[in-house]
VOGU-3710 file (C-alpha; in Angstrom, 3 decimals, decimal comma):
1> xxxxxxxxxx> 0,185/0,066/-0,052  1,327/3,261/-1,020  0,842/6,862/1,119  1,408/10,224/-0,205  2,569/12,950/2,027  3,188/16,592/1,551  4,932/18,831/4,022  3,031/21,858/2,886  -0,311/20,608/4,372  1,302/21,316/7,953
11> xxxxxxxxxx> 1,371/24,824/6,701  -2,467/25,443/7,233  -2,737/27,538/10,533  -6,079/26,970/12,130  -5,312/29,304/15,440  -6,882/28,990/18,531  -9,703/29,904/20,487  -13,107/28,379/21,890  -12,425/24,431/20,449  -13,347/25,248/16,557
21> xxxxxxxxxx> -14,471/29,011/16,927  -11,871/31,358/16,552  -11,478/34,324/18,106  -10,906/36,139/21,882  -13,008/34,765/24,771  -12,018/36,818/27,571  -13,857/34,428/30,367  -11,710/31,463/28,864  -8,568/31,272/30,680  -6,327/29,582/27,849
31> xxxxxxxxxx> -7,309/29,270/24,082  -7,773/26,080/22,496  -6,361/24,825/19,304  -8,599/24,601/16,670  -9,203/20,576/16,517  -8,130/20,394/12,837  -4,428/21,271/13,166  -1,048/20,288/12,241  -0,541/17,987/15,291  -2,800/15,866/14,285
41> xxxxxxxxxx> -1,899/14,921/10,409  2,156/14,587/11,966  0,492/11,984/14,683  -1,233/10,084/11,641  1,968/10,027/9,862  3,960/9,273/13,065  1,577/6,300/13,843  1,863/4,706/10,245  5,754/5,522/9,684  6,739/4,055/13,395
51> xxxxxxxxxx> 4,082/1,279/14,270  4,153/-2,028/13,416  2,325/-1,853/10,004  5,140/-0,141/8,714  6,741/-2,453/6,892  3,474/-2,866/4,634  3,826/0,425/3,265  5,476/2,478/1,169  6,066/6,359/0,581  5,562/8,466/-1,755
61> xxxxxxxxxx> 5,670/12,657/-2,282  2,572/14,812/-3,350  2,546/17,558/-5,373  0,563/20,814/-5,838  -2,802/20,901/-7,758  -3,020/23,117/-10,131  -5,773/25,605/-11,189  -7,391/23,639/-14,093  -7,540/20,815/-11,749  -9,132/22,585/-9,099
71> xxxxxxxxxx> -11,523/23,857/-11,269  -12,916/20,464/-12,082  -14,935/20,503/-8,892  -15,236/23,724/-7,663  -16,222/27,337/-9,481  -13,504/29,762/-10,577  -15,100/32,295/-8,799  -14,993/30,648/-5,439  -11,562/29,727/-6,023  -10,385/33,074/-6,551
81> xxxxxxxxxx> -12,176/34,007/-3,588  -10,463/31,298/-1,491  -7,006/32,490/-2,798  -7,849/35,864/-1,590  -8,835/34,966/1,578  -5,587/33,183/2,151  -3,595/35,826/1,020  -3,606/38,615/3,779  -1,495/38,936/6,918  -3,663/37,212/9,451
91> xxxxxxxxxx> -6,495/34,746/9,591  -9,760/34,608/8,249  -12,854/32,828/9,333  -14,654/32,029/6,087  -17,818/30,695/7,671  -18,187/29,754/11,508  -15,234/27,374/12,089  -13,625/27,444/8,874  -10,284/29,312/9,178  -7,733/30,290/6,554
101> xxxxxxxxxx> -4,466/32,048/7,152  -1,398/32,956/4,938  0,016/29,203/4,668  -3,320/27,588/3,637  -3,794/28,167/-0,159  -0,108/26,409/-0,504  -1,690/23,472/2,095  -4,918/23,616/-0,247  -3,331/22,973/-3,017  -1,031/20,325/-1,466
111> xxxxxxxxxx> -3,701/18,433/0,088  -5,549/18,305/-3,592  -2,520/17,533/-5,622  -1,337/14,631/-3,399  -4,855/13,071/-3,620  -4,254/13,362/-6,948  -0,821/12,096/-6,967  -2,263/9,138/-5,190  -4,744/8,531/-7,723  -2,000/8,563/-10,448
121> xxxxxxxxxx> -0,406/5,794/-8,704  -3,611/3,705/-8,739  -4,285/4,647/-12,518  -1,030/3,593/-13,642  -1,023/0,250/-11,948  1,762/0,891/-9,546  -0,381/0,275/-6,917  -4,029/-1,070/-5,917  -4,295/0,945/-2,656  -3,110/4,506/-2,198
131> xxxxxxxxxx> -3,501/6,608/0,838  -3,515/10,659/0,636  -2,454/11,511/4,062  -3,560/15,520/4,081  -5,050/18,492/5,229  -7,365/20,211/5,010  -9,921/17,810/5,032  -12,333/18,180/2,144  -15,716/16,487/2,099  -17,837/19,309/3,152
141> xxxxxxxxxx> -16,457/21,294/0,537  -18,974/22,183/-2,436  -18,912/23,606/-5,531  -18,803/27,244/-4,593  -18,860/26,935/-0,349  -16,689/25,890/2,144  -17,864/24,384/5,142  -16,813/22,457/7,915  -13,113/22,645/7,943  -13,067/22,045/4,386
151> xxxxxxxxxx> -11,940/24,187/1,490  -11,326/22,016/-1,665  -12,728/18,387/-1,784  -10,268/16,309/-2,616  -12,160/13,054/-2,463  -14,509/14,647/-5,043  -11,618/15,764/-6,899  -10,240/12,349/-7,156  -13,594/11,220/-8,383  -14,405/13,493/-11,114
161> xxxxxxxxxx> -10,637/12,821/-12,395  -11,735/9,044/-12,456  -15,110/9,778/-14,090  -13,115/11,686/-16,934  -10,620/8,718/-17,466  -13,866/6,576/-18,178  -14,478/5,044/-15,016  -17,428/4,064/-13,107  -16,897/5,670/-9,581  -18,412/5,069/-6,267
171> xxxxxxxxxx> -17,324/7,375/-3,256  -17,488/5,677/0,438  -17,359/8,376/3,361  -17,294/7,268/6,699  -16,261/10,113/8,652  -19,017/10,565/11,316  -20,254/13,763/9,756  -22,138/13,623/6,335  -20,283/13,957/3,349  -22,633/16,912/2,233
181> xxxxxxxxxx> -19,947/18,665/-0,051  -19,258/15,429/-2,141  -23,435/14,541/-2,729  -23,925/18,569/-3,997  -20,877/17,809/-6,385  -22,040/14,546/-8,201  -25,866/15,029/-7,653  -26,551/15,030/-11,258  -23,712/12,467/-12,525  -25,054/8,896/-12,741
191> xxxxxxxxxx> -21,663/7,421/-13,108  -20,558/8,337/-9,532  -22,375/6,975/-6,586  -21,820/8,761/-3,176  -22,240/6,556/-0,359  -21,996/8,327/2,988  -22,226/6,467/6,881  -22,744/9,153/9,372  -24,110/10,221/12,258  -27,320/11,980/12,454
201> xxxxxxxxxx> -27,012/15,689/12,844  -29,035/17,476/10,305  -28,070/20,601/8,628  -26,026/23,178/10,652  -25,868/26,510/8,792  -26,404/28,591/6,038  -23,198/26,751/4,280  -24,631/22,986/5,024  -28,043/23,124/4,504  -28,109/19,253/3,429
211> xxxxxxxxxx> -29,780/17,068/6,102  -27,728/14,073/5,271  -30,922/11,900/5,672  -32,483/9,339/3,472  -34,620/11,789/1,919  -31,846/13,284/-0,082  -30,839/9,633/-1,062  -31,464/8,620/-4,954  -30,006/6,715/-7,578  -26,596/8,322/-7,621
221> xxxxxxxxxx> -26,578/8,833/-3,820  -27,035/6,777/-0,571  -27,065/8,422/2,871  -26,958/5,920/5,607  -27,891/7,730/8,869  -27,266/6,064/12,200  -28,463/7,205/15,887  -26,045/8,533/18,303  -23,876/6,125/19,979  -23,414/3,858/16,991
231> xxxxxxxxxx> -20,509/1,575/17,099  -18,286/-1,376/15,682  -21,723/-3,558/14,843  -24,129/-0,537/13,277  -20,904/0,325/10,865  -20,461/-3,415/9,911  -23,932/-3,905/9,001  -24,194/-0,462/7,158  -21,908/-1,404/4,672  -22,788/-5,098/4,652
241> xxxxxxxxxx> -26,037/-4,590/4,091  -26,341/-1,084/2,268  -23,140/0,429/1,528  -21,231/-2,460/-0,200  -23,990/-3,813/-2,174  -25,089/-0,223/-3,407  -21,267/-0,312/-4,546  -21,453/-3,602/-6,551  -24,977/-2,590/-7,779  -23,445/0,438/-9,269
251> xxxxxxxxxx> -20,922/-1,580/-11,164  -18,163/0,311/-9,585  -14,622/-0,309/-11,183  -12,921/2,781/-9,278  -13,360/3,561/-5,098  -12,942/6,867/-3,374  -12,823/6,759/0,206  -13,358/9,735/2,772  -11,553/8,303/5,303  -12,537/9,879/8,928
261> xxxxxxxxxx> -11,713/8,690/12,528  -14,387/11,040/14,255  -16,706/8,402/14,483  -14,373/6,720/17,082  -15,306/6,444/20,534  -13,285/9,077/22,241  -13,542/11,476/19,144  -14,921/15,069/20,677  -16,278/15,986/17,362  -18,773/13,187/16,839
271> xxxxxxxxxx> -21,155/11,049/19,184  -20,590/7,390/17,756  -18,580/4,829/19,544  -16,401/3,315/16,857  -13,077/1,144/18,314  -9,989/0,717/16,178  -11,470/-3,016/15,885  -14,299/-1,409/14,383  -12,062/0,450/11,631  -9,782/-2,612/11,040
281> xxxxxxxxxx> -13,025/-4,340/9,913  -13,853/-1,377/7,650  -10,420/-1,922/6,355  -11,017/-5,316/5,296  -14,422/-4,537/3,783  -13,026/-2,089/1,626  -9,949/-4,534/0,502  -12,059/-7,165/-0,077  -13,907/-5,018/-2,860  -10,725/-5,515/-4,974
291> xxxxxxxxxx> -11,055/-2,097/-6,624  -8,750/0,049/-7,406  -8,767/2,652/-4,422  -7,673/6,212/-3,498  -8,312/7,291/0,495  -8,011/10,788/1,466  -8,137/11,659/4,824  -10,809/13,797/6,677  -11,523/13,951/10,365  -10,761/12,301/13,509
301> xxxxxxxxxx> -9,679/14,935/16,229  -8,300/12,932/19,376  -5,140/12,479/17,734  -3,735/9,797/19,658  -6,883/7,440/19,493  -7,510/8,483/15,920  -3,813/7,662/15,164  -4,787/4,202/16,677  -7,893/3,853/14,398  -6,108/4,870/11,399
311> xxxxxxxxxx> -3,474/2,185/12,021  -6,048/-0,492/12,515  -7,919/0,403/9,134  -4,614/0,378/7,269  -4,034/-3,140/9,087  -7,349/-4,084/7,490  -6,618/-2,996/4,252  -3,501/-4,568/3,575  -4,683/-7,760/5,395  -2,350/-8,331/8,694
321> xxxxxxxxxx> -3,486/-9,888/11,558  -4,038/-7,084/14,507  -0,805/-5,573/14,969  -1,882/-3,101/17,755  -3,972/-3,303/20,954  -6,506/-0,920/21,676  -6,101/0,197/25,536  -8,903/2,257/25,295  -11,875/1,086/24,270  -14,302/0,097/26,809
331> xxxxxxxxxx> -17,690/1,551/25,906  -20,819/-0,981/25,317  -21,406/-1,837/21,744  -25,263/-0,675/21,820  -26,798/-2,085/18,451  -30,394/-1,584/19,569  -31,194/1,119/16,881  -29,361/-0,268/13,822  -32,495/-1,930/12,694  -34,491/0,940/12,520
341> xxxxxxxxxx> -31,831/3,000/10,958  -30,970/0,961/8,046  -34,642/0,501/7,522  -34,933/4,231/7,104  -31,539/4,483/4,852  -32,973/1,467/2,483  -36,331/2,924/1,982  -35,375/6,029/1,344  -32,977/5,288/-1,750  -35,658/2,656/-2,823
351> xxxxx> -38,316/5,113/-2,940  -36,157/7,823/-4,800  -35,368/4,992/-7,235  -39,144/4,127/-7,831  -39,731/7,883/-8,452
//
């Protein structure tokens, strides 16, 4: 398996404030680092480079995306706006919690270009699995809107590039938040199927009006919305009963995965209970599809446990036995709501297909 990295991804400085909210809070003794920060990506890299899965991996350098490449999935006017916002002397909040600063433009181009470098390695046949370990994340970014820490949609850019090369593409997103940006970009593309498995959270502002619910599912999109507290069993069943059959029925010959770890039991940005074992199983299921696959890094904000979950996912992808123990997981895997959640997800898409 080939890992792709670019140092410029670390130059995106999101600053500090009240968790994800920038600014000064006079009653707060010590400002908190924004959760989407460079330390989390360095921690992810260190876990894979120094953990026991390291012998199964090779590392390659990413690159910067060109303006033409970025415009494959984003409006030119939006990219101009984004560039200008990154060109000032200080940080700017583009919406409630999505911050850019002087180093952000290079990080944006590096994240997108490194995802494309991963695609090029897979498309050339050099590797079947490639992981773009990048930031800022991308799956909330729509054609002309930033959202939820996301500025350019790296997964969508890979999917669109593969689609233009004649591939029939599926995008599988297991970040704990709905992949609304990817859904928006491919809403009218019959040859790209978007599948998002996420917690029920609904719309959260002017830049995130999508609900993520089954009412938005149709022949080109499947939303699998899981109740708060969903854990390993819920995700295994969501994949086995809905997501993977949809990908097979779509006839996908290329897979893009938006890979987030904020569904873990300890993540401060999610309310799901996945453990490292659950992510290992996700990796195994993705590998079993036996498709050319590119994975792009999305969420995961308790960086130590997220790094452990990333390591476990990669174990599943490359097919090793479990290599790291999970010293933290202890919450019960309460699966009582799974039947209802999966029935709602299946009924929503079936109804749209009939319509």
